[in-house]
C-alpha positions, 0 to 999 in steps of 0.5 A: 499500500503506498502512502499519499502525501497529505495535502496542504489542507490536511496538514494545516487542519493537523493541531501540531501544525498550528501549534508549530505556526504559533511558536514560530511566530512568537519567536520571530517577534521576540527575536525582532524585539530583542535585536534592539538590546543586542541579544538573541531569543536564547541569550535572553532565556539563559539570562532570565534563567540565571536570574531566577536560579543563580549558580547553576552549571552549564549542564543545569542551564542546559536542561532548563533552556531545552538545548543541547550541552554544546549550545549552552557552551557556546551561549555561555561563552559568548555572554561571558565575552559580552560581560553579562555572565561570569562562571566561578568554580564550584566549592564542591566540585572543581571541575564544575563552574557555577554561572551568575549574572554580573551587574551589566547582565542584570541591567541589560536583562531588565531592558530585554524583559521589557520588550519580551513582555511587550510581545507576550501582552499583544498575544493576551491582549486579544484573549479574555482572562479566562481564555488565557487561563483556558489556553494555558491549561490546554497548553500544559495538557498537551506537554503533560500528555506527550511527555507521559507517552515518551516516558519523560515525565513519568516518575520511575517507580521504586522497585521493592527492596529484593529479599535478602538471600538466606546465608550460604551455609558453608559446604563442609568438605568431604571425608576423604575416603579411608584408606583400606588397611593393608592385608598382612602379606601371608608369612611364607611357609617355612622351608623345610630344614634340610636333613643332616648329612649322614656322618660317614662311617670311618673305617679303621685304617689298617695299622692305625689304633682307632681309639686313644686307648688302642693308640697308647697301647700300640705305641707301648707295643711299638716300643718293646 
């Protein structure tokens, strides 16, 4: 299915288109008015924010003024060069610089705010007080609906604290297996005692006495 580009009549009838046109018309008129005091609309917004909340950091100012941190850094450099803003090192964080208006910045803001309010008064002059209040209420509701759809303004629900896990019981090291008691080696059977060799029978030598008594007798007989 092909997408058909909406006609100009359809685009104009959309609510978002009307809101954008109103925003551009307001910014255009404020730009023209602030040009006479030497400020742009973003510069005027920074000065107005610092007058209300002095001591904000660059990051905080970027969020308040709805610009990127890079754009805010450029804005602060310009305002500081003009002598309208001074940045001082924070007493808490050495890398954070707090921004404040100088006396010249306050004086110029007073002039700028006068011409900016004149533009808004032209806008509110065509509405009754009740219509102005209703118009503001409808715009705030629009912002709330869109922020809620994108999840930017929905407060984060704090999660319930997790139930602490029960302490783990230290594992008992397994009992080492008992080594089997070595079985006594069987005592080898005693070797049979070899039988004593039979004593050889000594045969008498002829002419030699076999006993001491015979020897004595033989000796005596030989001496005779």
